[in-house]
C-alpha positions as CSV (number, residue, x, y, z in Angstrom):
1,M,2.4,-40.7,52.1
2,I,0.5,-40.3,48.8
3,N,2.9,-40.1,45.9
4,N,1.5,-42.0,42.9
5,I,-1.9,-40.7,41.8
6,V,-4.3,-41.6,38.9
7,I,-6.9,-39.0,38.0
8,V,-9.9,-40.3,35.9
9,G,-11.5,-37.5,33.9
10,A,-9.9,-34.4,32.3
11,G,-12.6,-31.9,32.9
12,Y,-12.6,-28.9,35.3
13,V,-12.0,-31.0,38.4
14,G,-9.5,-33.5,37.0
15,T,-7.4,-31.1,34.9
16,S,-7.1,-28.5,37.7
17,L,-6.0,-31.1,40.2
18,A,-3.6,-32.8,37.8
19,A,-2.0,-29.4,36.9
20,L,-1.3,-28.8,40.6
21,L,-0.6,-32.2,41.9
22,C,1.9,-33.1,39.2
23,Q,4.2,-30.4,40.4
24,K,5.0,-32.6,43.5
25,K,3.6,-36.0,42.8
26,E,3.6,-38.6,40.0
27,V,0.3,-38.2,38.2
28,T,-1.5,-40.0,35.4
29,I,-4.6,-38.5,34.0
30,V,-7.0,-40.7,32.1
31,D,-9.7,-39.7,29.7
32,I,-11.4,-41.2,26.6
33,D,-11.2,-37.9,24.8
34,S,-7.9,-38.1,22.8
35,D,-8.1,-34.3,21.9
36,K,-8.0,-33.4,25.6
37,L,-5.0,-35.7,26.2
38,K,-3.2,-34.3,23.2
39,L,-3.6,-30.8,24.6
40,I,-2.2,-31.9,28.0
41,D,0.7,-33.6,26.3
42,Q,1.4,-30.2,24.6
43,K,1.2,-28.6,28.1
44,K,-2.0,-26.9,27.2
45,S,-5.1,-27.0,29.2
46,P,-8.3,-28.6,27.8
47,I,-10.4,-26.4,30.0
48,E,-10.8,-22.6,29.9
49,D,-8.5,-21.7,32.8
50,D,-5.4,-19.5,32.4
51,L,-3.8,-20.8,35.6
52,A,-4.1,-24.4,34.4
53,N,-2.1,-23.4,31.3
54,D,0.5,-21.7,33.4
55,Y,1.0,-24.7,35.7
56,L,1.0,-27.2,32.8
57,K,3.8,-25.2,31.1
58,K,6.2,-25.6,34.0
59,T,9.1,-27.9,33.3
60,G,9.9,-31.0,35.3
61,I,6.3,-31.9,36.0
62,K,5.4,-35.6,36.3
63,L,2.2,-35.9,34.3
64,I,1.4,-38.8,32.1
65,T,-1.7,-39.0,29.9
66,S,-3.6,-42.2,29.1
67,N,-6.8,-43.3,27.4
68,N,-6.5,-46.8,28.8
69,L,-8.0,-47.0,32.3
70,E,-7.0,-50.7,32.9
71,A,-3.4,-49.9,32.0
72,A,-3.3,-46.8,34.1
73,I,-4.5,-48.6,37.2
74,S,-2.4,-51.7,36.8
75,D,0.5,-50.3,38.7
76,S,0.6,-51.9,42.2
77,N,2.3,-48.8,43.5
78,I,-0.8,-46.5,43.0
79,D,-1.6,-44.7,46.3
80,L,-4.8,-42.9,45.2
81,V,-7.3,-43.0,42.3
82,I,-9.3,-39.8,42.0
83,L,-12.6,-40.0,40.1
84,A,-13.5,-36.7,38.5
85,L,-16.1,-37.9,36.0
86,P,-19.3,-36.1,35.0
87,T,-22.5,-37.3,36.6
88,N,-25.4,-35.8,34.6
89,Y,-28.9,-35.6,36.2
90,E,-31.4,-37.9,34.5
91,V,-34.9,-36.6,34.5
92,K,-36.5,-40.0,33.8
93,T,-34.8,-41.7,36.8
94,N,-34.8,-38.6,39.0
95,Y,-31.2,-39.5,39.8
96,F,-27.6,-38.7,38.9
97,D,-26.2,-41.0,36.2
98,T,-23.4,-42.5,38.2
99,A,-22.7,-45.3,35.7
100,A,-19.2,-44.0,34.7
101,V,-18.1,-43.7,38.4
102,E,-19.4,-47.2,39.2
103,D,-17.7,-48.6,36.1
104,V,-14.3,-47.4,37.3
105,I,-14.8,-48.6,40.8
106,N,-15.8,-52.0,39.5
107,K,-12.7,-52.2,37.2
108,I,-10.4,-51.3,40.2
109,N,-12.1,-54.0,42.2
110,L,-11.7,-56.6,39.4
111,Q,-8.0,-55.9,39.2
112,C,-7.8,-56.3,43.0
113,I,-5.9,-53.1,43.5
114,D,-5.5,-52.2,47.1
115,T,-5.7,-48.4,46.7
116,T,-7.8,-45.6,48.0
117,I,-10.6,-44.4,45.7
118,L,-11.5,-40.8,46.1
119,I,-14.8,-39.7,44.5
120,K,-14.8,-36.1,43.5
121,S,-17.7,-36.5,41.1
122,T,-21.0,-35.2,42.5
123,V,-23.1,-38.1,43.6
124,P,-26.5,-38.7,45.4
125,I,-26.4,-38.7,49.1
126,G,-25.7,-42.3,50.2
127,F,-23.9,-43.3,47.0
128,T,-20.4,-43.8,48.6
129,K,-21.8,-45.9,51.4
130,R,-23.5,-48.2,48.9
131,M,-20.2,-48.6,47.0
132,Q,-18.3,-49.3,50.3
133,E,-20.9,-52.0,51.2
134,K,-21.0,-53.5,47.7
135,Y,-17.2,-54.0,47.5
136,D,-16.6,-54.3,51.3
137,N,-14.1,-51.5,51.0
138,E,-13.8,-48.6,53.5
139,K,-11.1,-47.0,51.3
140,I,-13.8,-45.7,48.9
141,I,-14.2,-42.1,50.0
142,F,-16.1,-39.0,48.9
143,A,-14.6,-35.5,48.9
144,P,-16.7,-32.7,47.3
145,E,-15.1,-30.0,45.1
146,F,-16.1,-26.4,45.3
147,L,-14.7,-25.0,42.0
148,R,-15.9,-22.3,39.7
149,E,-15.8,-22.6,35.9
150,G,-12.7,-20.7,34.6
151,R,-11.2,-20.5,38.1
152,A,-10.8,-24.2,39.0
153,V,-7.0,-24.0,39.6
154,Y,-7.4,-20.7,41.6
155,D,-10.0,-22.3,43.8
156,N,-7.8,-25.3,44.5
157,L,-5.0,-22.9,45.4
158,H,-7.3,-20.9,47.6
159,P,-9.9,-23.3,48.9
160,S,-12.8,-22.0,51.1
161,R,-12.6,-25.3,53.1
162,I,-11.5,-28.9,52.6
163,V,-14.2,-31.5,53.2
164,I,-13.2,-35.2,53.3
165,G,-15.6,-38.1,53.8
166,N,-13.4,-40.0,56.3
167,K,-12.8,-39.3,59.9
168,G,-9.7,-41.4,60.3
169,V,-6.0,-41.3,59.5
170,L,-6.7,-41.9,55.8
171,G,-9.0,-38.9,55.7
172,Q,-6.3,-36.7,57.2
173,K,-3.8,-38.0,54.7
174,I,-6.0,-36.9,51.8
175,A,-6.7,-33.6,53.4
176,D,-2.9,-33.1,53.8
177,L,-2.5,-33.8,50.1
178,F,-4.9,-31.0,49.2
179,L,-3.3,-28.7,51.8
180,S,0.0,-29.3,50.1
181,I,-1.1,-27.6,46.9
182,A,-3.0,-24.8,48.6
183,I,-1.6,-21.3,49.1
184,N,-3.9,-20.4,51.9
185,I,-4.7,-22.9,54.6
186,P,-8.4,-23.4,55.1
187,E,-10.4,-25.2,57.7
188,V,-10.4,-29.0,57.3
189,N,-13.7,-30.9,57.9
190,L,-13.4,-34.6,58.4
191,M,-16.8,-36.4,58.4
192,D,-18.6,-39.5,57.1
193,S,-18.8,-39.7,53.3
194,T,-22.6,-39.5,53.4
195,E,-22.3,-36.2,55.3
196,A,-19.8,-34.9,52.8
197,E,-22.2,-35.8,50.0
198,A,-24.8,-33.7,51.8
199,V,-22.4,-30.8,52.2
200,K,-22.0,-30.6,48.4
201,L,-25.7,-30.7,47.5
202,F,-26.8,-28.4,50.3
203,A,-24.0,-25.8,49.6
204,N,-24.9,-25.6,45.9
205,T,-28.6,-25.5,46.6
206,Y,-28.0,-22.6,49.0
207,L,-26.2,-20.7,46.3
208,A,-29.1,-21.5,43.9
209,T,-31.5,-20.2,46.5
210,R,-29.6,-17.0,46.8
211,V,-29.5,-16.5,43.0
212,T,-33.2,-17.1,42.8
213,F,-33.9,-14.7,45.7
214,F,-32.2,-11.8,44.0
215,N,-33.6,-12.7,40.6
216,E,-37.1,-12.6,42.0
217,L,-36.3,-9.3,43.8
218,D,-35.2,-8.0,40.4
219,S,-38.4,-9.2,38.7
220,F,-40.5,-7.4,41.3
221,C,-38.6,-4.2,40.7
222,I,-39.0,-4.5,36.9
223,K,-42.8,-4.9,37.3
224,N,-43.1,-2.0,39.8
225,N,-40.7,0.4,38.0
226,L,-38.2,0.3,40.9
227,D,-34.4,0.7,40.8
228,S,-33.2,-2.9,41.4
229,R,-29.7,-1.7,42.2
230,S,-30.9,0.6,45.0
231,V,-33.0,-2.2,46.5
232,I,-30.3,-4.9,46.2
233,E,-27.7,-2.6,47.8
234,G,-30.0,-1.7,50.6
235,V,-30.7,-5.3,51.3
236,S,-27.1,-6.5,50.9
237,N,-25.5,-3.8,53.1
238,D,-26.8,-5.8,56.1
239,Y,-23.7,-7.7,57.1
240,R,-25.8,-10.8,57.8
241,I,-26.8,-10.9,54.1
242,G,-23.7,-9.5,52.3
243,H,-23.0,-8.9,48.7
244,G,-22.2,-12.3,47.3
245,Y,-24.3,-13.8,44.6
246,N,-26.6,-10.8,44.4
247,N,-26.1,-9.7,40.8
248,P,-29.4,-10.5,38.9
249,S,-29.2,-12.8,35.9
250,F,-31.4,-14.7,33.5
251,G,-31.4,-17.7,35.9
252,Y,-28.9,-20.0,37.4
253,G,-27.3,-22.7,35.2
254,G,-24.0,-24.4,34.4
255,Y,-22.5,-27.7,35.5
256,C,-23.6,-27.8,39.1
257,L,-26.6,-25.8,40.4
258,P,-29.4,-27.1,38.1
259,K,-28.5,-30.8,38.7
260,D,-27.5,-30.5,42.3
261,T,-30.8,-28.8,43.3
262,K,-32.8,-31.5,41.5
263,Q,-30.8,-34.3,43.1
264,L,-31.2,-32.8,46.6
265,L,-35.0,-32.8,45.9
266,A,-34.9,-36.4,44.9
267,N,-32.9,-37.3,48.1
268,F,-35.6,-35.7,50.3
269,E,-38.3,-38.1,49.0
270,D,-40.9,-38.2,51.8
271,I,-39.1,-35.7,54.0
272,P,-41.2,-32.5,54.3
273,Q,-39.8,-29.5,52.6
274,G,-41.0,-26.6,50.4
275,L,-38.1,-24.3,49.9
276,F,-36.1,-26.4,47.5
277,T,-39.1,-27.1,45.3
278,A,-39.7,-23.4,45.2
279,V,-36.1,-22.7,44.2
280,V,-36.2,-25.1,41.2
281,E,-39.6,-23.7,40.1
282,G,-38.5,-20.1,40.7
283,N,-35.6,-20.5,38.3
284,V,-38.0,-21.8,35.6
285,K,-40.4,-18.8,36.2
286,R,-37.5,-16.4,36.1
287,K,-36.5,-17.6,32.6
288,K,-40.1,-17.3,31.4
289,F,-40.4,-13.8,32.9
290,I,-37.2,-12.7,31.1
291,A,-38.5,-14.0,27.8
292,E,-41.8,-12.2,28.3
293,Q,-40.0,-8.9,29.0
294,V,-38.1,-9.3,25.7
295,L,-41.2,-10.1,23.7
296,L,-43.0,-7.0,25.0
297,S,-41.3,-4.9,22.4
298,K,-42.4,-7.3,19.6
299,P,-38.9,-7.8,18.1
300,K,-38.5,-9.5,14.7
301,T,-34.9,-10.5,15.4
302,V,-33.3,-11.3,18.8
303,G,-29.5,-11.7,19.2
304,I,-27.9,-13.8,21.8
305,Y,-24.5,-12.5,22.9
306,R,-22.8,-15.6,24.1
307,L,-24.3,-18.9,25.2
308,I,-21.8,-19.3,28.1
309,M,-23.1,-18.4,31.5
310,K,-20.4,-16.1,32.5
311,A,-17.0,-14.7,31.7
312,G,-14.1,-17.2,31.8
313,S,-16.4,-20.2,31.1
314,D,-16.5,-22.5,28.1
315,N,-19.7,-24.2,29.2
316,F,-23.1,-24.0,27.5
317,R,-24.7,-26.9,29.4
318,E,-27.9,-26.0,31.3
319,S,-27.2,-22.3,30.4
320,A,-30.3,-20.3,31.3
321,I,-30.3,-18.6,27.9
322,L,-31.1,-21.8,26.1
323,D,-34.6,-22.1,27.7
324,I,-35.2,-18.4,27.1
325,I,-34.3,-18.9,23.4
326,K,-36.9,-21.7,23.1
327,I,-39.6,-19.4,24.5
328,I,-38.8,-16.5,22.2
329,E,-38.4,-18.6,19.0
330,S,-41.8,-20.3,19.7
331,K,-43.3,-16.9,19.0
332,G,-41.8,-16.8,15.5
333,V,-38.9,-14.5,16.4
334,K,-35.7,-15.1,14.4
335,I,-32.7,-15.9,16.6
336,Y,-29.1,-14.8,15.9
337,I,-26.2,-16.2,18.0
338,F,-22.8,-14.8,18.6
339,E,-20.6,-17.4,20.3
340,P,-17.0,-17.6,19.3
341,L,-16.6,-21.0,21.0
342,L,-19.1,-22.5,18.5
343,E,-18.2,-23.4,14.9
344,S,-21.6,-24.7,13.9
345,F,-24.8,-26.3,15.2
346,N,-27.8,-28.0,13.8
347,N,-30.8,-25.7,14.3
348,N,-32.7,-24.3,11.4
349,N,-34.2,-21.5,13.4
350,W,-30.9,-20.1,14.7
351,N,-28.3,-18.2,12.8
352,L,-24.7,-18.4,14.0
353,I,-22.9,-15.2,13.1
354,N,-19.2,-15.1,13.5
355,S,-18.7,-11.4,12.8
356,L,-19.5,-9.3,15.8
357,E,-20.3,-6.3,13.7
358,D,-22.7,-8.2,11.5
359,F,-24.3,-9.7,14.6
360,K,-24.9,-6.3,16.1
361,D,-26.4,-5.0,12.9
362,S,-28.7,-7.9,12.4
363,C,-30.6,-7.7,15.8
364,N,-33.5,-5.6,17.1
365,I,-32.6,-6.7,20.6
366,I,-29.5,-8.3,22.0
367,L,-29.7,-10.5,25.1
368,A,-26.6,-10.6,27.3
369,N,-26.6,-12.4,30.6
370,R,-23.5,-10.5,31.4
371,M,-22.6,-7.1,29.9
372,H,-19.4,-6.9,27.9
373,E,-17.3,-4.1,26.3
374,D,-18.0,-5.8,22.9
375,I,-21.5,-4.6,22.9
376,E,-21.2,-1.3,24.8
377,D,-21.5,0.7,21.5
378,V,-25.0,-0.8,21.0
379,K,-26.1,-0.5,24.6
380,D,-29.5,0.9,23.5
381,K,-30.2,-2.6,21.9
382,V,-29.0,-4.7,24.8
383,F,-31.3,-6.4,27.3
384,T,-29.4,-7.5,30.4
385,R,-30.0,-7.7,34.1
386,D,-26.3,-7.4,34.9
387,I,-26.3,-4.6,37.4
388,F,-22.9,-4.9,39.1
389,G,-20.8,-6.1,36.2
390,D,-19.6,-9.3,37.8
391,N,-20.3,-13.0,37.5
């Protein structure tokens, strides 16, 4: 049975798992960010997630914080180390930066700890097998996460499926651990770690494909003066297509889709494909198209209502609006930003406005990836492709 767990990384994945697992198990969460650890010690979530706060506030939980990895993994009674570290995509190397994950695995190996290492960080296909061979350790396992920003705890409670990269008894033990914190019982898929890595990248690339499809449908409707909502609903009412991920946007972005689609492309190498290249290029073209539509009215000032991708998020990374801003400001247009999560930034061409009313008064056009009641009173100024009012 798995009772003593160390989680490395206090981001969306690590914090959400820690908040749930510590209700039943002894959990230590490790991170180099002392501010995140202080919040957890105060029973506050370092991520934007209401349920994470609720679970961390419960009394009697067994959750320890540490900024010392070596000390945290020194306990010989550790049953499981979960790696929930970020793996950013590096354009120069055409590969995920897995250095942080490799460093932790190496430190565990140096301390000769006989424990299971579960990689939850997104990695290239074949990475886990290489780690198993390098350290001659079959107890290094990959298990993908399928979490949404702002709803990470909910998605752990209501998982769509549980995928574990181990077909044996150990894989089932890990699956049982995640089933123990789930409210609904999903299907469990045990497979090789390389197959589990492929599941993660192909699943997210499918979602990116779907986003791109409906965005390009929307672009066509704009150019031909058609009602996008009518066309999308007519398409989506086919039960084989459905209504998920069909709300047009400025482009896909966030933690996962941009980097996962690029990594999948890199994994293909000499394998023939055309669709995935088109998806990545289509997202770039969509952002350019949106910027061009905004510039048609020749605005002198453009306001950006929120840099976050969607409601409930606290993430700006790879946000589609950032590329759109670059295109618009290159034409000499003044940019105003309303983003309550930002206190300041270094950009001479952007003006951060903390007052919502001043922001609305200052802009000729306001870009909003998702519509919000904050700007309903200036709807005539707002440029959005949010048709259905959801993320």
